[in-house]
Residue, then its C-alpha position, 0 to 999 in steps of 0.5 A: x368297569x370291572x376294576x373301578x367295581x373293585x375300587x368301589x367294593x374295597x373303598x366301602x370296606x372301610x365302613x363298619x361292617x356286619x354281614x347277613x349269614x346266608x346261603x345261596x344255591x346253585x340253580x344247576x346244581x342245587x348245592x351251595x354257592x361258595x361265595x355270594x357274588x358281588x358284581x353290578x345288578x343287571x348289567x350287561x355282558x358282551x356275549x350273545x347267544x349262537x341261536x339270535x338270529x330271529x327278532x325274538x332271540x335278539x330280544x334275549x340276547x340283548x339281556x345278558x345279565x350278570x346275576x349279582x344278588x345274594x339268596x337265603x332260605x331264612x325268613x329273617x337272618x342271623x346278624x353278626x359283625x366281625x371285629x377282625x377276628x371272629x364274629x360277635x352277635x349283634x343286638x338288632x332294635x326293633x326298628x333295625x330288625x324290620x329294616x334287615x328283613x325288608x332288604x333281605x327279602x326284596x334282594x332274595x325276590x329279585x335274585x329269584x327273577x334274575x335266576x328265572x330270567x337266566x334259566x328261561x334265556x339258556x332254555x331258550x337258547x338251546x331250543x329246549x323251549x323256544x315258544x312265544x309262551x317262553x318269551x312272554x315268561x322272559x319279559x315277566x321275569x325281566x320286568x320283574x327283575x327290572x322292578x326287583x332291583x329299584x325295590x332292592x336300592x329302596x330298601x338299601x337305602x332304608x336299612x342304612x338310614x336306620x344303621x349307619x354303616x351297615x356294610x350290605x346295604x351300603x355295598x348295594x347302593x354303591x354298586x347299583x348307583x355305579x350301574x345307574x351312572x354308567x347308564x345314565x340312569x338318574x331317578x332317585x339317586x341323589x339320596x344313596x349318593x349323598x349318604x356314600x358321599x357322607x361316608x366318605x366314600x371316594x369314588x368319583x361317579x358318586x359325585x357325578x351321579x349325586x350332581x346331575x340327580x341333584x338337579x332332576x331332584x331339585x336339590x339345586x344348592x348341592x349341584x355346585x358344591x358337589x362338582x367344586x368338591x369333584x374338580x378340586x379332587x380329580x381335576x377339571x378335566x374328568x369332568x363329562x359335556x353332560x356336567x357342564x351342561x348341568x352346571x350351565x343350567x342351575x340358574x335356569x332350571x328351577x323356574x321352569x321346572x316350577x311351571x312344568x310341575x304346576x302343568x303335570x299336577x293339572x293333568x294328573x288330576x285330570x287324568x286323561x291324557x293318551x298313552x302308548x305302551x312300547x314293547x322293546x327289546x329292553x323292556x316296556x317303556x310307557x309314554x304320556x302324550x301332550x294332546x293339550x299342547x301339540x294335538x296335531x302331533x299327537x294325533x300323527x303320532x296315534x295314527x302311526x302307532x295304530x297303523x303298526x308304522x313303529x313295530x320293528x324300527x330301531x333306536x338307531x341313534x343313542x347318545x349317552x346323557x343326550x338323546x336315544x332316536x327312533x321311529x326311522x323305518x329306514x334305520x339310518x336317519x333318512x326315513x320317514x312316513x311320506x307325510x309331514x305335520x306342522x310345527x307345533x312349538x310356536x304355541x304360547x303354551x308349548x312344553x319344554x324339553x326335560x328329561x324323559x321329554x319326546x320331540x318330534x325330530x325334523x330334516x337338517x336345512x341342507x343350506x345349514x346343518x345348524x338349522x331344521x327345515x320347518x314343518x318337516x316332522x314326519x315319524x321319527x322322535x327323540x326322547x331326551x336323556x337329559x334337559x335339552x331346554x333350547x329344542x323346544x324352540x325348534x321342535x314340537x314337544x308332544x309327550x314324556x316317558x311316565x314308566x321305563x326310563x331305566x329301560x331307555x337309558x339301557x338302550x344299546x348306545x348307537x351312532x349312525x355317523x360312526x363307521x367302524x371298520x373290522x369290528x363287529x357291530x351289535x344291532x340296536x334296540x328296537x320297538x318290538x310293538x307299539x299300542x296305544x293303551x289309552x286315548x280320549x273319545x274322539x277321533x284322531x285324525x292328523x292334519x298334513x302339510x308340505x315341506x317348503 
């Protein structure tokens, strides 16, 4: 990944460039850093803290990050352009000045949150401040950093659009897109990827994230041309399984998505669906539950949340561009809540499985592993990382992620079927606590059934 990152930055260097004259201050010494870093934002690193034996320490260890942003002590930085020899002042239009200021401010705020995370992590690891209050400050800083990355990304896009060829915003977009692609994060990425492609930045991941985001953002006519250019340039063997799936959805997806959007619009107007907050080892995830189409499944889920059933359970299976599965008290896919609920996927108004959709997991039929036992859903649930449109025919869709999809995509990749001998197994990410934060004014009492 580090090699690809360097190649990306070299490719971007061919763009007309100008830089923000700034000074980065080291937290540890208070002295100016020699050079701003240009690593991927919020990318996890392999190191773990030796003290990460408790759940709280493990949560911090899961979020080790490379601090990857410039800091500036100027409200509006000096702007210079380079001609290969020495700086030449550049006069900005009022619109450009506003965009530059917004970008630098967002980047500085983001950097502050990353430094705060790192500082708390060090003090916690050194047992200088291992209090619950310190852990909560860390969580708050992490959430601020997550949103700060998105804000900086958006401001980079806005700056690049008003000043075509801007180096620093292009660098921010490309490195963030590379990180997003590696983590299966696709929300609102098409525009930035398209800008980089149009600037003739020849990096393979740009075409892949552009095509995947194009499908999810409704730019359907762009999906196949992007894949065609990728195949012509890099070869069909470089396509991943998710790309073959995406290209196969282009004809089916639009009509299904239009129907889904109409339902979501009506739900937004009513604004009364139950919601659950998952505090995970990577951050907060907010779920909205489809009580209208899966009332008993939602009642079961709310009952389990309120009983504390999900607290401490792992996301034991996380597969790139496919699913994140959790809710198993055993942690290997075999656990249940000892009670089972009837399927609701046969309803005429059943929802389909798009990105971020929640589905109830069911037990496989021992006579045919490709089939699922009817009415065998209990507690385990799946979050779809990409559309899996046929799954709604056999599993009940009962909600979706409305905030924190990037948190879900950061879950550590886990495959319980793989047994790696003589290798260190990193722990899966988990639900620290699940809380019902909104529900309708009635009792949620699920009905159970016997597994046939």
